[in-house]
N, C-alpha and C positions, 0 to 999 in steps of 0.2 A: 401859367394856366391858360387854357383855351377859352376860358369864360371871361377873360379880361384882356383888352387890347391896350398895348403901350405903344404909341406911334414911333417913339425913339428907343424902343427896347433893343436888346442884343440878340434876342432869340426870336427867329422866324420859324413859324410852324406851317408845314404844307398840309392842307386837308385832303386834297384829291389830285391825282394826275390821270386825265380821262382822255381816251382816243376811241373813236367810233369803232366798232368791232370789225367792220370791213376795212379798216385803215390800219390794223394792228400788225405787228411782226414786219414793219417796214422802216423801223427806226425813227419814227415820228416822235414818240414819247421821249426817247433818248436825247434827240436834237432839242426838243422843247424844254426839257427839264435842264440840260446843260446850259442852254442859253439864258434860262431863268436864273440859275445860279450865278452866271456870269453878270448878268444885269444886276443882280442883288449886290455883288462884290463892287460893281462900278458906281452904283447910285446910293447905296444904303451903307455908309461906312460905319455906322453904330452896330450893324448886324455882324456878329462873329460866329453865329451857329445857325444853321438850318436844321430843323428836326421834323420827323415824321413817324407814323406808325404804319405798318403794312403787314399783310398776311405773309406767311412763311414762304409761300411760292414766289413772291416778289422780291425777296431779300437779294437774289444774285442781280436783278434788274437794277435795283437802287445802288448796289455795290458797283456796278459798271458805270453808274452816273457820279461816282466819287463819294458816296455815302458810306459810313462805317456801321456795322451792326453793333449796337449797345447790348442788346439782349431781350428777353421777353418784356413785354410792356404790362404794367399793372392794369391797363385798360381792359375792361370786360364788356364786349358787345357781340352778341351772337355766340355760336359754339366754338369757332375757331380762335386760337390764340392770336394776339397781335405781337409784331416785333418792333422794337424801338430802333430807329436809325438816325445818324446825325452827320452832317457835313460841316466841317470847319472852314469858314469862308476866309480865313486869314492864312491858309497854307498856299 
């Protein structure tokens, strides 16, 4: 649950990946996210999965960073549906 923090938990949830509008479409977010996943693998051995939710138009971006689409998220916030994605850190 995102309402509870477990410092040694096995699931890490990403809340946001943000790049200033003038710097988008230059590969910055991809490099940043891939490096973050690598850093989690190297320094957080208890973490076995990284999860996030995103808008549908961002699914291909996250897939390109190694995340797998799980399907629609039960989260409701705004009018657009959210998609759940996960990355297995042990692969």
